[in-house]
C-alpha positions in Angstrom: -84.5 108.4 23.3 -82.1 107.3 26.1 -78.8 108.9 26.7 -76.9 105.9 25.6 -78.8 105.6 22.4 -78.3 109.2 21.7 -74.6 109.0 22.4 -74.2 106.1 19.9 -76.5 108.0 17.3 -74.3 111.1 17.6 -71.0 109.0 17.3 -72.2 107.3 14.2 -73.2 110.7 12.7 -69.7 112.0 13.4 -68.3 108.8 11.7 -70.6 109.3 8.7 -69.0 112.8 8.5 -65.5 111.6 8.7 -66.3 109.0 5.9 -67.6 111.8 3.7 -64.4 113.8 4.4 -62.2 111.0 3.5 -64.0 110.7 0.2 -63.4 114.4 -0.4 -60.0 114.0 0.5 -59.6 111.1 -2.1 -61.3 113.3 -4.7 -58.9 116.2 -4.0 -55.9 114.0 -4.2 -54.8 114.7 -0.7 -51.7 113.2 0.7 -52.2 109.3 1.2 -50.8 109.3 4.9 -53.3 112.1 5.8 -56.2 109.9 4.3 -54.9 106.8 6.1 -54.7 108.8 9.3 -58.4 109.7 8.9 -59.3 106.0 8.1 -57.6 104.9 11.4 -59.6 107.6 13.3 -62.8 106.3 11.6 -62.0 102.6 12.6 -61.2 103.6 16.2 -64.5 105.6 16.6 -66.4 102.7 14.9 -64.7 100.2 17.4 -65.9 102.4 20.2 -69.6 102.2 19.0 -69.2 98.5 18.6 -67.9 98.0 22.0 -70.7 100.0 23.7 -73.5 98.0 21.6 -71.8 94.8 22.7 -71.8 96.0 26.4 -75.6 97.0 25.9 -76.3 93.5 24.5 -74.5 91.8 27.5 -76.3 94.0 30.1 -79.7 93.6 28.6 -80.3 90.8 26.1 -77.8 88.3 27.7 -78.8 89.2 31.3 -82.4 88.8 30.5 -81.8 85.2 29.1 -79.8 84.3 32.2 -82.5 85.7 34.5 -85.2 83.9 32.6 -83.6 80.5 33.6 -84.5 79.3 30.1 -81.6 77.1 28.9 -82.4 77.3 25.3 -82.6 81.1 25.3 -79.4 81.2 27.3 -77.6 78.9 24.7 -79.0 80.9 22.0 -77.5 84.1 23.3 -74.3 82.4 24.0 -74.2 81.0 20.5 -74.8 84.5 19.0 -71.7 85.8 20.9 -69.5 83.0 19.9 -70.6 83.3 16.1 -70.0 87.1 16.3 -66.5 86.6 17.8 -65.6 83.8 15.2 -66.4 86.4 12.4 -64.1 88.9 13.9 -61.2 86.4 13.6 -61.5 86.0 9.8 
């Protein structure tokens, strides 16, 4: 497994643990603000993974489509990104 893949898997495992921790906090009736701080930390960590996956996609899949010279493939990769960003605006 590559170092980049391993780093993403490790980060997701930590996020998974954080989510379980938040569930335990809720079960234990912990202070709402403490729970919200943990949720914000989870969102931030997940955003970092998302950014890395997006960078990897651009560096690999999109770059390959550009290098191929295949206009249909290039258009497809571009449309995938546009669709992804449209979903984030909703």
